[in-house]
C-alpha positions as CSV (number, residue, x, y, z in Angstrom):
1,M,0.0,0.0,0.0
2,P,1.4,3.4,-0.9
3,Q,2.5,5.8,1.9
4,P,-0.2,8.6,2.8
5,A,2.1,11.2,1.2
6,D,1.8,9.4,-2.2
7,L,-2.1,9.6,-2.1
8,I,-4.2,12.4,-3.3
9,R,-8.0,13.0,-3.3
10,L,-9.9,11.8,-6.3
11,S,-11.3,15.3,-6.6
12,E,-7.7,16.6,-7.2
13,L,-6.7,13.9,-9.8
14,P,-6.0,15.5,-13.2
15,H,-8.3,14.7,-16.1
16,D,-7.4,11.2,-17.8
17,T,-4.6,10.4,-15.3
18,P,-4.5,6.7,-14.4
19,A,-4.7,6.0,-10.8
20,R,-5.6,3.3,-8.4
21,L,-8.2,3.6,-5.6
22,A,-6.1,3.3,-2.5
23,E,-8.4,4.4,0.5
24,I,-12.1,5.0,1.0
25,R,-12.3,7.4,3.9
26,G,-16.0,7.1,4.4
27,G,-18.1,4.9,6.4
28,R,-19.5,1.4,5.8
29,H,-22.5,2.7,3.9
30,L,-20.4,4.5,1.4
31,T,-18.0,1.6,1.0
32,R,-20.9,-0.7,0.3
33,R,-22.5,1.7,-2.3
34,L,-19.1,1.9,-4.0
35,M,-18.7,-1.8,-4.0
36,A,-22.1,-2.2,-5.6
37,L,-21.0,0.1,-8.4
38,G,-17.8,-2.0,-9.0
39,L,-15.4,0.4,-7.1
40,R,-13.2,-1.1,-4.4
41,Q,-9.8,-0.5,-2.9
42,G,-7.2,-1.5,-5.8
43,S,-9.6,-0.6,-8.7
44,L,-8.0,1.2,-11.5
45,L,-9.7,4.4,-12.6
46,H,-9.4,7.7,-14.4
47,I,-11.5,11.0,-14.6
48,V,-13.4,11.2,-17.8
49,Q,-15.1,14.5,-17.1
50,H,-15.2,17.2,-14.4
51,R,-18.7,18.6,-13.8
52,S,-19.8,21.5,-11.7
53,Q,-21.1,19.4,-8.8
54,G,-18.7,16.4,-9.1
55,L,-17.1,14.3,-11.8
56,V,-17.4,11.3,-14.0
57,L,-14.7,8.5,-13.6
58,A,-14.1,5.4,-15.6
59,S,-13.2,2.0,-14.0
60,G,-12.9,-0.7,-16.6
61,E,-16.0,-0.4,-18.9
62,A,-18.0,1.3,-16.2
63,R,-18.7,5.1,-16.0
64,I,-19.6,6.4,-12.5
65,A,-20.7,9.8,-11.6
66,V,-19.8,11.0,-8.1
67,G,-20.3,14.2,-6.2
68,T,-17.6,16.3,-4.8
69,G,-18.3,15.1,-1.3
70,I,-17.8,11.5,-2.2
71,A,-14.8,12.4,-4.4
72,D,-13.1,14.0,-1.4
73,K,-13.4,10.8,0.6
74,L,-11.7,8.7,-2.0
75,W,-7.9,8.8,-2.1
76,V,-5.9,7.4,-5.0
77,A,-2.3,6.6,-6.0
78,L,-1.1,8.1,-9.2
79,G,0.2,6.5,-12.3
80,A,-1.1,3.1,-11.3
81,T,-0.7,0.1,-13.7
82,K,-2.0,-3.4,-13.6
83,P,0.2,-5.7,-11.5
84,E,1.6,-8.8,-13.0
85,G,-0.7,-11.8,-12.6
86,D,-3.7,-9.5,-12.7
87,P,-6.6,-11.9,-14.0
88,T,-7.8,-9.1,-16.3
89,T,-4.5,-9.1,-18.2
90,L,-4.0,-11.7,-20.9
91,S,-0.4,-13.0,-20.9
92,A,-0.6,-14.4,-24.4
93,P,-3.2,-13.7,-27.2
94,L,-5.9,-16.3,-27.7
95,D,-5.9,-18.2,-31.0
96,G,-9.7,-18.4,-31.2
97,A,-12.9,-18.6,-29.4
98,A,-13.4,-22.2,-30.3
99,D,-10.4,-23.2,-28.0
100,L,-12.1,-21.6,-24.9
101,N,-15.1,-23.9,-25.2
102,R,-13.4,-27.2,-26.3
103,I,-14.0,-29.9,-24.0
104,D,-11.5,-32.8,-23.9
105,P,-13.4,-36.1,-23.7
106,Q,-10.7,-38.0,-22.1
107,P,-8.9,-35.7,-19.5
108,G,-5.4,-36.5,-18.5
109,Q,-4.2,-37.7,-22.0
């Protein structure tokens, strides 16, 4: 986990700068709401749009609008990249979709 000095509030994150959600400094209710939206500690995100009352952020394929009050409770680490072994990263390209669904009738051979 990054040191507190390395963290900034989500509301201070520059537009389109990749970051990783490091801390949620809110209560259990806020944490649950964010988890329901697909945001949790360790999520990769970036700001898509700054709005007058908040911002729109992207995390994966999801776009989430949060108000300034919530954005001030979310602390991020800048310049985040996916760690090796991240299940969302493919280590080698797949040859075809047919290989994904292939069933071996005699396993172990």
